[in-house]
C-alpha positions in Angstrom: 1.1 -1.4 30.4 4.2 -2.6 28.9 2.4 -5.3 26.9 -0.1 -2.7 25.6 2.7 -0.4 24.6 4.4 -3.2 22.6 1.0 -4.0 21.0 0.6 -0.4 19.9 4.2 -0.3 18.5 3.6 -3.5 16.6 0.3 -2.2 15.3 1.9 0.9 13.9 4.6 -1.1 12.2 2.2 -3.5 10.6 -0.2 -0.8 9.7 2.5 1.2 8.0 2.9 -1.5 5.3 -0.7 -1.4 4.5 -0.9 2.3 4.7 1.9 2.9 2.1 0.4 0.5 -0.4 -3.2 1.6 0.1 -2.2 5.4 -0.3 -0.6 4.4 -3.6 -3.7 2.6 -4.7 -5.8 5.7 -3.6 -3.7 7.9 -5.9 -4.5 5.5 -8.8 -8.2 5.3 -8.0 -8.6 9.1 -7.5 -7.9 9.5 -11.3 -10.2 6.7 -12.2 -7.8 3.7 -12.6 -8.2 0.4 -10.6 -4.9 -1.5 -10.2 -5.5 -5.1 -8.9 -1.8 -5.8 -9.3 -0.7 -4.4 -5.9 0.2 -7.9 -4.6 2.6 -8.5 -7.5 4.1 -5.0 -7.3 4.8 -5.4 -3.6 6.4 -8.7 -4.1 8.7 -7.3 -6.8 9.5 -4.3 -4.7 10.3 -6.5 -1.8 12.7 -8.7 -3.8 14.3 -5.6 -5.5 14.8 -3.9 -2.2 16.1 -7.0 -0.5 18.6 -7.8 -3.2 19.9 -4.2 -3.3 20.6 -4.2 0.5 22.2 -7.6 0.3 24.7 -6.4 -2.4 25.1 -2.7 -1.4 24.2 -2.7 2.3 22.4 0.6 2.1 18.7 0.6 3.2 17.6 3.8 1.5 18.9 2.5 -1.9 16.8 -0.7 -1.2 13.7 1.4 -0.9 14.6 3.3 -4.1 15.1 0.0 -5.9 11.8 -1.4 -4.8 10.0 1.9 -5.9 11.9 1.8 -9.3 11.0 -1.8 -10.1 7.4 -1.4 -9.2 7.2 1.9 -11.0 8.5 0.3 -14.2 5.9 -2.4 -14.0 3.1 0.1 -13.3 4.4 2.0 -16.4 3.7 -1.1 -18.5 0.3 -1.6 -16.7 -0.6 2.1 -17.3 0.4 2.0 -21.0 -1.8 -1.1 -21.5 -5.0 0.2 -19.8 -4.7 3.9 -20.5 -3.3 4.0 -24.1 -4.3 0.5 -25.4 -7.6 0.5 -23.4 -7.2 -3.1 -22.1 -9.6 -4.1 -19.3 -8.2 -2.7 -16.0 -9.3 -5.5 -13.9 -8.0 -8.3 -16.1 -4.7 -6.5 -16.7 -4.4 -5.9 -12.9 -4.8 -9.5 -12.2 -2.3 -10.5 -14.8 0.1 -8.0 -13.2 -0.3 -9.6 -9.8 0.2 -13.1 -11.1 3.2 -12.0 -13.2 4.7 -10.2 -10.1 4.3 -13.3 -7.9 5.9 -15.7 -10.5 8.8 -13.3 -11.4 9.7 -12.6 -7.8 9.5 -16.4 -6.9 11.7 -17.2 -9.8 14.2 -14.4 -9.4 14.3 -14.6 -5.6 15.6 -18.1 -5.3 19.2 -17.2 -4.8 18.3 -14.8 -2.0 16.4 -17.2 0.3 19.6 -18.0 2.1 20.4 -14.4 3.1 19.3 -12.6 6.2 19.9 -8.9 6.7 21.7 -7.6 9.9 19.4 -6.0 12.4 19.2 -2.2 12.2 20.0 -0.2 15.3 16.8 0.4 17.4 15.1 3.6 16.3 14.8 6.2 19.0 13.4 9.7 18.9 15.5 11.8 21.2 13.9 12.6 24.6 10.4 11.5 23.4 11.6 7.8 23.1 12.5 7.9 26.8 9.1 8.7 28.0 7.3 6.1 29.9 4.6 4.1 27.9 4.2 6.5 25.0 8.0 6.3 24.3 8.1 2.6 23.4 4.6 2.8 21.9 5.0 5.8 19.6 8.5 7.1 19.4 10.8 4.1 18.7 9.9 3.5 15.1 11.6 3.5 11.7 11.5 6.9 10.0 9.2 5.5 7.3 6.4 5.1 9.9 6.4 8.8 10.5 6.8 9.6 6.8 3.7 7.5 6.0 1.6 9.7 8.4 3.1 12.8 6.8 2.2 11.4 3.4 -1.4 10.8 4.4 -1.7 14.3 5.8 0.0 15.7 2.6 -2.5 13.9 0.4 -5.4 15.2 2.4 -4.1 18.8 1.9 -3.4 18.1 -1.8 -6.8 16.9 -2.6 -8.7 19.3 -0.5 -6.7 22.5 -0.7 -4.8 22.7 -4.0 -5.6 23.3 -7.6 -3.6 20.3 -8.5 -5.8 18.1 -6.2 -8.9 19.6 -7.8 -7.7 18.6 -11.2 -6.9 15.0 -10.1 -10.4 14.7 -8.6 -12.0 16.2 -11.7 -10.2 13.6 -13.9 -11.6 10.9 -11.6 -15.1 12.3 -11.7 -15.3 13.3 -15.3 -12.4 12.8 -17.6 -14.3 14.1 -20.6 -14.9 17.4 -18.9 -11.2 17.7 -17.8 -10.2 16.9 -21.4 -12.5 19.6 -22.7 -10.8 22.2 -20.4 -7.4 21.3 -21.9 -6.0 18.9 -19.3 -3.9 15.9 -20.7 -6.1 13.3 -18.9 -4.2 10.2 -20.1 -0.8 11.6 -19.3 -1.9 12.6 -15.8 -3.5 9.1 -15.2 -0.2 7.5 -16.3 1.8 9.7 -14.0 -0.6 8.7 -11.0 -0.4 5.1 -11.9 3.3 5.1 -11.8 3.5 7.1 -8.6 0.9 4.7 -7.0 2.9 1.8 -8.1 6.1 3.1 -6.7 4.5 3.4 -3.3 3.3 -0.2 -3.6 7.0 -1.1 -4.3 8.1 0.9 -1.3 5.7 -1.0 1.0 7.2 -4.2 -0.3 10.8 -3.1 0.2 9.9 -2.0 3.7 8.6 -5.5 4.5 11.7 -7.3 3.3 14.4 -5.0 4.6 12.9 -3.6 7.8 9.8 -5.3 9.0 10.9 -8.9 8.4 14.5 -8.5 7.0 14.6 -11.6 4.9 13.3 -12.9 1.5 10.7 -15.6 1.4 8.6 -16.5 -1.7 5.1 -15.0 -1.3 6.1 -13.1 1.9 3.5 -10.3 1.2 0.9 -12.9 2.0 -2.2 -11.0 0.8 -1.3 -7.5 2.1 -1.7 -6.2 -1.4 -5.3 -7.3 -1.5 -6.0 -5.9 2.0 -4.6 -2.6 0.9 -6.9 -2.7 -2.1 -9.9 -3.3 0.1 -8.8 -0.4 2.5 -9.3 2.2 -0.3 -13.0 1.2 -0.4 -13.2 0.9 3.4 -11.8 4.4 3.7 -14.2 5.7 1.0 -11.2 7.1 -1.0 -10.1 9.5 1.8 -6.4 9.4 2.8 -6.9 10.0 6.5 -9.3 7.1 6.8 -6.9 4.9 4.9 -4.4 5.5 7.5 -6.8 4.8 10.3 -8.0 1.7 8.5 -4.5 0.5 8.0 -3.8 0.7 11.7 -7.0 -1.0 12.5 -6.0 -4.0 10.2 -2.5 -3.9 11.5 -3.9 -4.1 15.0 -5.9 -7.2 14.2 -2.9 -8.8 12.5 -0.7 -8.2 15.6 -3.5 -9.2 18.0 -3.2 -12.8 16.8 0.4 -13.0 17.9 -0.2 -11.4 21.4 -3.2 -13.8 22.0 -0.8 -16.7 21.2 1.8 -15.3 23.5 -0.5 -15.0 26.5 -1.8 -18.6 26.0 -5.2 -18.1 24.5 -6.4 -21.5 23.6 -7.6 -20.8 20.0 -6.2 -22.8 17.1 -3.5 -20.8 15.4 -5.1 -21.2 12.0 -8.2 -19.2 13.2 -5.9 -16.5 14.5 -4.1 -16.3 11.2 -7.4 -15.9 9.5 -8.4 -12.8 11.5 -7.0 -10.1 9.3 -8.7 -11.6 6.2 -11.9 -12.3 8.0 -11.9 -8.6 9.3 -11.5 -7.5 5.7 -14.4 -9.5 4.5 -16.7 -8.4 7.4 -15.8 -4.8 6.7 -16.5 -5.0 3.0 -19.8 -6.8 3.7 -20.9 -4.0 6.1 -19.9 -1.3 3.6 -21.7 -3.1 0.7 -25.0 -2.8 2.7 -25.1 0.9 1.6 -24.2 1.0 -2.0 -25.5 4.6 -2.3 -23.1 5.8 0.2 -20.2 4.1 -1.7 -21.4 5.7 -5.0 -21.5 9.1 -3.3 -17.8 9.0 -2.4 -16.5 6.8 -5.3 -14.8 8.5 -8.3 -17.4 8.3 -11.0 -15.1 7.2 -13.7 -13.4 4.5 -11.6 -12.5 1.5 -13.8 -13.8 3.2 -17.0 -11.5 3.8 -20.0 -11.2 7.2 -21.5 -11.1 7.7 -25.2 -10.2 11.4 -26.1 -11.8 12.5 -29.4 -9.5 12.7 -32.4 -6.7 10.7 -30.7 
């Protein structure tokens, strides 16, 4: 039971990174913008957060720094794809490559640092309960904030006028523009917010999850987060569940190695990415189901008349 509790706790921690980034990408895609630059955004956010904590010693400022850097890069991406109408897929790939290169170059002086361990999180009373305490109530506050964010997005998109407008822009930007909504401005705000969440996910990795800086430390998590939005059919609650599923697969490899399972470590390392491919293949067997839930303007530029 103790081993199972530790596995659940590790799953929540690993899934939180994916969930934050995937929810950010969901915000982008709900208004019709595809951002393939999540990997680069997370790397830059990780470096900015780590450097800030190294110099200032305050973790919340590290989170804010990671969000700010990724938001600025997302602002540039949004300006290119929304106002200059560059190809969203090519621009996103360029952003991912740029972020990887920039973080590798700027992060060289920080590879020698390691952050001090934070005090073990502990929810009063609940953290002392047997099994559920170590499994569910001894996590960083951002783990619980991520759950609240997912539930908040469910409420936003399903219960509010703002959510209806965002969904309308993703489905038919022409109709939203005809009703007087500033489609491009709203898309840009969504892109910046989504990018900031990717930066937050990166900062969480480098300051809390593995408190150090190593070149390429995101290790494909941005691409898995991108796949999660399709896996979840653009629904926030499913994004959260999918993130925990992939987080569990990631952590399972370490637990199998720990109990002495005789499987080459390379195969265990491949498990999260193999699971991503399998899920996408299964989803692709029903393209009509995907089209039913996918924002209709996803990836399409919008050209307002007379502008």
